[in-house]
SEVO-454811 format. One record per residue (C-alpha): residue number from 1; x, y, z. Coordinates in steps of 0.1 Angstrom, whole numbers. Layout:
     i      px      py      pz
   NUM       X       Y       Z
...
! end
This chain:
     i      px      py      pz
     1    -589     158     417
     2    -572     170     450
     3    -579     133     462
     4    -555     120     431
     5    -529     143     435
     6    -522     137     473
     7    -518      97     468
     8    -482      90     467
     9    -462      78     435
    10    -461      40     443
    11    -504      44     451
    12    -509      62     421
    13    -491      35     400
    14    -512      10     420
    15    -544      25     404
    16    -532      28     372
    17    -517      -6     370
    18    -556     -15     380
    19    -571       5     353
    20    -552     -16     325
    21    -562     -48     310
    22    -540     -77     303
    23    -525     -64     266
    24    -520     -29     282
    25    -499     -45     316
    26    -479     -63     292
    27    -467     -36     268
    28    -463     -14     299
    29    -443     -40     318
    30    -419     -46     283
    31    -413      -7     281
    32    -402      -3     319
    33    -379     -36     316
    34    -364     -24     281
    35    -360      10     295
    36    -345      -3     330
    37    -318     -23     308
    38    -312       7     283
    39    -305      27     317
    40    -280      -1     327
    41    -261      -5     298
    42    -257      34     293
    43    -244      33     331
    44    -221       5     326
    45    -211      22     292
    46    -205      55     307
    47    -185      45     334
    48    -164      21     315
    49    -127      32     305
    50    -122      39     265
    51    -100      14     257
    52     -75      17     228
    53     -49      -9     210
    54     -15      -8     227
    55       1     -34     204
    56     -13     -54     175
    57       0     -87     155
    58      22     -95     184
    59      38    -131     188
    60      27    -154     216
    61      59    -145     236
    62      58    -111     229
    63      22    -109     243
    64      27    -130     273
    65      55    -108     284
    66      30     -78     278
    67       4     -92     297
    68      29     -99     327
    69      39     -62     330
    70       4     -48     326
    71      -9     -73     354
    72      26     -60     373
    73      16     -21     369
    74     -25     -30     379
    75     -36     -17     344
    76     -68     -34     329
    77     -64     -47     295
    78     -81     -68     267
    79     -69     -96     248
    80     -82     -92     209
    81     -69    -118     188
    82     -32    -110     187
    83     -42     -71     200
    84     -39     -58     235
    85     -60     -31     246
    86     -52      -8     276
    87     -74      24     291
    88     -68      50     261
    89     -48      72     286
    90     -22      46     295
    91     -12      39     257
    92      15      61     253
    93      30      57     289
    94      31      20     283
    95      42      20     251
    96      75      38     264
    97      78      17     292
    98      75     -13     275
    99     102       2     247
   100     125       7     272
   101     123     -31     286
   102     127     -42     248
   103      91     -51     243
   104      77     -60     219
   105     105     -79     202
   106      89     -92     172
   107      93    -129     183
   108     131    -124     175
   109     162    -116     192
   110     186     -88     186
   111     218     -77     195
   112     206     -76     227
   113     216    -109     233
   114     247     -97     240
   115     238     -76     268
   116     241    -105     292
   117     271    -132     281
   118     287    -152     302
   119     322    -155     309
   120     330    -192     297
   121     311    -189     262
   122     326    -205     236
   123     335    -191     200
   124     308    -214     186
   125     286    -202     209
   126     294    -165     203
   127     290    -172     166
   128     257    -188     166
   129     246    -160     189
   130     258    -135     167
   131     239    -150     136
   132     207    -151     156
   133     210    -115     165
   134     219    -107     128
   135     189    -125     117
   136     166    -108     144
   137     178     -72     135
   138     174     -78      99
   139     138     -95     108
   140     132     -66     125
   141     141     -43      96
   142     121     -58      68
   143      91     -56      92
   144      88     -14      87
   145      84     -21      48
   146      49      -7      38
   147      33     -40      32
   148      51     -64      55
   149      32     -78      85
   150      62    -101      96
   151      90    -118      84
   152     119    -142      92
   153     151    -146      79
   154     175    -173      79
   155     213    -167      70
   156     238    -197      60
   157     270    -183      69
   158     301    -211      62
   159     330    -218      89
   160     361    -197      78
   161     389    -222      61
   162     426    -213      50
   163     421    -235      20
   164     407    -218     -15
   165     392    -249     -28
   166     371    -255       6
   167     354    -218       7
   168     317    -219      10
   169     296    -189       1
   170     270    -172      22
   171     236    -176      12
   172     203    -165      31
   173     168    -168      29
   174     139    -142      36
   175     100    -154      44
   176      78    -121      44
   177      43    -122      58
   178      23     -95      39
   179      -6     -76      50
   180     -43     -86      38
   181     -45     -72       3
   182     -10     -57       1
   183      20     -68     -24
   184      57     -58     -28
   185      68     -45     -57
   186      99     -55     -76
   187     117     -26     -63
   188     110     -36     -31
   189     117     -72     -36
   190     154     -57     -48
   191     158     -34     -17
   192     152     -62       7
   193     175     -85     -13
   194     202     -57     -12
   195     195     -50      25
   196     205     -87      35
   197     233     -91      13
   198     249     -59      24
   199     244     -68      63
   200     263    -100      60
   201     298    -102      49
   202     308    -124      17
   203     268    -124       9
   204     262    -114     -29
   205     229    -105     -38
   206     221    -131     -65
   207     226    -153     -34
   208     194    -140     -15
   209     160    -157     -20
   210     129    -139     -10
   211      94    -158      -5
   212      63    -152      10
   213      41    -171      33
   214      22    -186       2
   215      56    -201     -13
   216      54    -177     -41
   217      92    -169     -51
   218      96    -128     -48
   219     132    -124     -62
   220     147    -132     -92
   221     186    -149     -90
   222     206    -126    -116
   223     235    -140    -138
   224     267    -141    -112
   225     294    -140    -145
   226     278    -110    -160
   227     268     -93    -133
   228     232     -84    -145
   229     208     -70    -124
   230     181     -93    -118
   231     155     -66    -120
   232     164     -59    -155
   233     144     -82    -173
   234     110     -74    -152
   235     116     -38    -154
   236     121     -38    -195
   237      90     -61    -198
   238      69     -37    -175
   239      83      -8    -196
   240      73     -22    -230
   241      36     -32    -218
   242      31       3    -206
   243      42      18    -236
   244      20      -6    -258
   245     -10       0    -233
   246      -4      40    -237
   247      -5      36    -277
   248     -37      13    -276
   249     -52      39    -251
   250     -47      70    -274
   251     -55      55    -307
   252     -90      36    -287
   253    -100      71    -280
   254     -91      87    -315
   255    -111      57    -330
   256    -138      56    -304
   257    -148      94    -315
   258    -149      85    -353
   259    -164      49    -355
   260    -184      50    -318
   261    -177      33    -287
   262    -176      -9    -287
   263    -167      -5    -325
   264    -127      -7    -325
   265    -103     -28    -307
   266     -66     -18    -311
   267     -36     -40    -302
   268       0     -27    -299
   269      31     -48    -303
   270      65     -30    -303
   271      99     -40    -302
   272     125     -23    -279
   273     164     -18    -281
   274     173     -17    -242
   275     209     -22    -252
   276     229       5    -239
   277     256      18    -269
   278     287      36    -267
   279     308      45    -298
   280     340      66    -300
   281     352      80    -334
   282     383     101    -341
   283     388     118    -376
   284     417     132    -392
   285     415     154    -422
   286     442     172    -443
   287     441     205    -451
   288     433     219    -488
   289     442     197    -516
   290     477     188    -512
   291     467     161    -488
   292     489     172    -464
   293     484     190    -432
   294     497     223    -421
   295     538     222    -412
   296     544     223    -376
   297     579     217    -370
   298     608     205    -398
   299     640     190    -389
   300     668     186    -414
   301     699     165    -407
   302     731     165    -435
   303     762     151    -434
   304     789     154    -461
   305     830     137    -463
   306     853     145    -489
   307     887     125    -501
   308     905     102    -479
   309     947     109    -478
   310     973      88    -458
   311    1004     109    -464
   312    1007     119    -432
   313    1005      91    -403
   314     990      59    -419
   315     963      36    -406
   316     967      25    -372
   317     974     -15    -368
   318     997     -41    -377
   319     991     -34    -413
   320    1009      -2    -411
   321    1038     -17    -393
   322    1047     -45    -417
   323    1071     -38    -450
   324    1056     -38    -480
   325    1066     -67    -505
   326    1087     -63    -533
   327    1058     -68    -560
   328    1031     -44    -540
   329    1023      -9    -538
   330    1003      15    -522
   331     992      47    -534
   332    1002      73    -511
   333     968      95    -517
   334     933      79    -517
   335     902      95    -526
   336     865      89    -511
   337     831     108    -508
   338     801     105    -482
   339     772     126    -481
   340     734     120    -461
   341     705     143    -459
   342     677     140    -436
   343     647     160    -435
   344     616     155    -410
   345     585     176    -410
   346     559     175    -386
   347     520     183    -400
   348     489     192    -383
   349     453     183    -396
   350     420     184    -382
   351     408     162    -357
   352     377     152    -346
   353     371     128    -314
   354     337     118    -313
   355     319     101    -282
   356     283      87    -285
   357     261      70    -261
   358     227      54    -270
   359     204      52    -239
   360     184      20    -237
   361     149      24    -245
   362     146      28    -281
   363     115      18    -302
   364     130       1    -333
   365      95     -19    -348
   366      60     -13    -340
   367      30     -30    -355
   368      -5     -20    -348
   369     -35     -43    -352
   370     -70     -25    -357
   371    -101     -41    -361
   372    -133     -22    -367
   373    -171     -32    -373
   374    -185     -40    -404
   375    -211     -13    -401
   376    -184      12    -407
   377    -181      27    -437
   378    -154      12    -458
   379    -143      47    -474
   380    -133      53    -440
   381    -106      25    -437
   382     -77      47    -457
   383     -83      75    -433
   384     -81      55    -404
   385     -48      37    -415
   386     -34      71    -420
   387     -44      85    -386
   388     -33      55    -369
   389       5      53    -386
   390       5      94    -377
   391      -5      86    -342
   392      25      59    -335
   393      50      80    -353
   394      51      66    -385
   395      51      86    -421
   396      20      73    -441
   397      38      81    -473
   398      71      69    -461
   399      67      36    -441
   400      94      14    -434
   401      97     -22    -433
   402      99     -27    -395
   403      64     -13    -389
   404      33     -24    -400
   405      -3     -12    -396
   406     -32     -31    -406
   407     -70     -19    -407
   408     -96     -48    -411
   409    -134     -47    -410
   410    -150     -77    -393
   411    -187     -84    -378
   412    -186     -77    -341
   413    -201    -102    -317
   414    -224     -79    -292
   415    -245    -108    -277
   416    -220    -105    -246
   417    -225     -68    -245
   418    -264     -67    -247
   419    -261     -95    -222
   420    -244     -75    -198
   421    -264     -45    -203
   422    -295     -65    -200
   423    -282     -76    -165
   424    -272     -43    -156
   425    -307     -30    -160
   426    -321     -60    -142
   427    -297     -53    -112
   428    -307     -16    -112
   429    -342     -21    -113
   430    -338     -50     -84
   431    -321     -20     -64
   432    -347       2     -71
   433    -374     -25     -58
   434    -357     -32     -30
   435    -352       3     -20
   436    -387      11     -22
   437    -399     -21      -8
   438    -376      -9      22
   439    -393      27      26
   440    -428      14      22
   441    -423     -15      47
   442    -407      15      69
   443    -438      40      66
   444    -460      11      70
   445    -443      -3     105
   446    -445      34     115
   447    -478      37     108
   448    -491       4     125
   449    -471      15     155
   450    -486      50     156
   451    -522      32     153
   452    -514       6     181
   453    -500      34     202
   454    -532      57     198
   455    -555      23     203
   456    -535      14     235
   457    -537      52     247
   458    -574      51     242
   459    -582      19     261
   460    -569      31     293
   461    -598      49     314
   462    -592      66     344
   463    -628      75     369
   464    -626     106     376
   465    -649     118     402
   466    -685     137     394
   467    -684     170     403
   468    -715     184     422
   469    -721     219     419
   470    -734     236     450
   471    -767     243     434
   472    -774     206     432
   473    -766     197     468
   474    -800     204     488
   475    -798     230     517
   476    -805     211     550
   477    -831     223     575
   478    -818     240     608
   479    -828     207     626
   480    -806     184     604
   481    -779     208     603
   482    -776     210     642
   483    -780     172     645
   484    -753     167     618
   485    -732     194     640
   486    -742     177     671
   487    -735     141     659
   488    -699     151     649
   489    -703     137     615
   490    -689     165     599
   491    -658     158     612
   492    -662     120     604
   493    -666     133     565
   494    -637     155     570
   495    -618     131     584
   496    -621     107     559
   497    -621     125     527
   498    -583     119     524
   499    -589      81     519
   500    -627      76     513
   501    -638      71     474
   502    -658     105     461
   503    -686      81     450
   504    -690      67     487
   505    -686     106     498
   506    -715     114     476
   507    -737      83     488
   508    -729      95     524
   509    -741     132     516
   510    -778     121     497
   511    -780      95     525
   512    -783     123     550
   513    -803     141     528
   514    -830     118     525
   515    -833     112     564
   516    -838     146     567
! end
């Protein structure tokens, strides 16, 4: 045993390798190769810097400019499609540094285009640059909306003119690229429309068109003459459907507790008045039974004149200076009377002024259709009808002409449900079998690997020198010992113990003993 321990590792491995057969040598070589490869991978991964995304969804122009800056700063990077990765410790530093240089630009040009202007730029070039900058700034703003990956804005700005009949209106078009699985709501589309119209002078919301990259029209044109909101019709329809679906859900849940699941179908149709009504009324009521109100003020005007006389003086004018003829005469004294009386009374009556505003969204008509399975007892039909009417807010005893409740018994075709249940059971059984098969396969593979490992280890044999006890070695005679000592054989044996095999040493000792 001391001999084996004194061998260096390489000699020990060589002796171990010589004891293996061909299969064992192949397995051992494969294991050593895999171990070396694993160590190499671990060392590479351990020494490799952890990469993080610097920017993603970049335009080719922005990606090229950013890569040039990274190469200039000697920072390692990786390009993964439209994304650029850098070591995690440099992410925030590079973002701030690139932002100070206006990168990324999103493939558009903003108002930074005016940072460098030439002295001799024409008015047309300035107007064109302003239009480009406005389009770029709007595109950058729209890209910040949740669900929008990229966008482009096109604005048609007509030239100014002094003639009214030659004026043209401004228009705009917006193309948005949505993120995978994302969609824009009507409110978000309306927000984009109003954002663009408010940023462009003279642009009306109904002149803005929004489409996606699939060519779907997202915006709706409003009525320019009436000024109606283009979102109104879609919002009304959505409100109507939500109200109907909620009623159907409530009635369905109620009926399933009575007739059982999958034995009733409910459909609700409503007519909702979305008109906003405003009514102003003024009512004047007299006081008491007189038909008059309370006297608030009274005004009386009275004029009275008595008799008239021309004894003193006369009538001013020509007639008074003309002499009367012989046959004419005039009475010296004349009589006359004038009387005028005017009374004005101002009455106060009770006054009621009312202003009524009816908000839109009032349900005017409602119709409910209920179909139950023919297996349901017909006696339950009247009770179901009354319950449904009460659930939707209709008095069963005083139904209105605009409301209608219908409950019918029909035969349900449940073949599709049975086929679906059968398919689901088959899928569940298949999943169970697959899971059991995976488990059994893993156990079998593990058991086979253990058996193979046991067989491989049992086939490895290492020759161990046979131990010889002191009692088994015969004691040589004095003459033999003296001759052995004199010949120096002991020294030779001792000198070779570190290199000779144990069997060779034992054979030499036995030979000496036999010669003695």
